[in-house]
C-alpha positions as CSV (number, residue, x, y, z in Angstrom):
1,M,0.0,0.0,0.0
2,S,1.2,3.5,-0.9
3,N,2.0,6.1,1.7
4,F,-0.3,9.1,0.9
5,I,1.9,11.7,2.6
6,E,5.1,10.4,1.0
7,D,3.3,10.3,-2.4
8,F,2.2,13.9,-1.9
9,Y,5.7,15.0,-0.8
10,Y,7.3,13.5,-3.9
11,G,4.7,15.1,-6.2
12,N,2.9,12.0,-7.1
13,I,-0.4,13.6,-6.0
14,E,-1.1,17.0,-7.6
15,A,-3.5,19.1,-5.5
16,Q,-4.2,21.6,-8.2
17,E,-4.8,19.0,-10.9
18,C,-8.1,19.4,-12.7
19,S,-10.0,16.4,-13.6
20,T,-10.0,15.7,-17.4
21,N,-13.3,13.8,-17.0
22,L,-15.6,16.8,-17.3
23,T,-19.2,16.1,-16.7
24,A,-21.8,16.9,-19.3
25,K,-23.0,19.8,-17.2
26,V,-19.5,21.3,-16.9
27,K,-18.9,20.8,-20.6
28,K,-22.2,22.5,-21.4
29,S,-21.4,25.5,-19.1
30,L,-17.9,25.8,-20.6
31,S,-19.2,25.7,-24.1
32,E,-21.8,28.4,-23.3
33,L,-19.1,30.6,-21.7
34,A,-16.8,30.3,-24.7
35,D,-19.8,31.1,-27.0
36,K,-20.7,34.2,-25.0
37,E,-17.1,35.4,-24.9
38,E,-16.8,35.0,-28.7
39,Q,-20.1,36.9,-29.3
40,L,-19.0,39.7,-27.0
41,T,-15.5,39.9,-28.6
42,L,-17.1,40.2,-32.0
43,L,-19.3,43.1,-30.9
44,L,-16.5,45.2,-29.3
45,A,-14.1,47.7,-31.0
46,D,-10.4,47.5,-30.3
47,K,-10.3,49.5,-27.1
48,E,-13.4,47.9,-25.6
49,K,-12.1,44.4,-26.6
50,E,-8.8,45.1,-24.8
51,L,-10.8,46.2,-21.7
52,F,-12.9,43.1,-21.9
53,T,-9.9,40.8,-22.1
54,D,-8.3,42.6,-19.2
55,Y,-11.5,42.1,-17.2
56,V,-11.6,38.4,-18.0
57,A,-7.9,38.0,-17.0
58,T,-8.6,39.9,-13.7
59,Y,-11.6,37.8,-13.0
60,I,-9.7,34.6,-13.6
61,K,-7.0,35.8,-11.0
62,F,-9.8,36.6,-8.6
63,S,-11.5,33.3,-9.1
64,S,-8.2,31.4,-8.7
65,T,-7.5,33.2,-5.4
66,C,-11.0,32.3,-4.1
67,N,-10.6,28.7,-5.2
68,A,-7.3,28.5,-3.3
69,D,-8.9,30.0,-0.2
70,S,-11.8,27.5,-0.4
71,F,-9.3,24.6,-0.8
72,I,-7.4,25.8,2.3
73,V,-10.5,26.2,4.3
74,G,-11.8,22.8,3.3
75,F,-8.4,21.1,4.0
76,R,-8.4,22.6,7.5
77,L,-11.9,21.5,8.1
78,G,-11.0,18.0,7.1
79,A,-8.0,18.0,9.4
80,R,-10.2,19.2,12.3
81,F,-12.6,16.3,11.6
82,T,-9.7,13.9,11.6
83,Y,-8.2,15.3,14.7
84,D,-11.6,15.2,16.5
85,T,-12.2,11.7,15.4
86,F,-8.9,10.2,16.3
87,V,-7.5,12.4,19.1
88,E,-10.3,14.3,20.9
89,G,-12.6,11.3,20.5
90,K,-10.2,9.2,22.5
91,K,-10.0,11.6,25.4
92,G,-13.6,11.1,26.4
93,Q,-13.2,7.3,26.7
């Protein structure tokens, strides 16, 4: 059996890896998003197009920061559950 922590340390587990098996719902949303971006880009003049692409890039940075924060909060919550289950739970016995 593999040691999870050791695998994580050596980079065999990638925490930021995105699943390549996208669900139909995610594929549909991604396709709709790409269609809307293309439609908007076609409607905009050069200056507005540049502003829009800057907006998209800024939103992606914002979203990435929020996703990282959610990951950290979720990881800490999981660690607390584990601690409570295996350490605190034993104290009451």
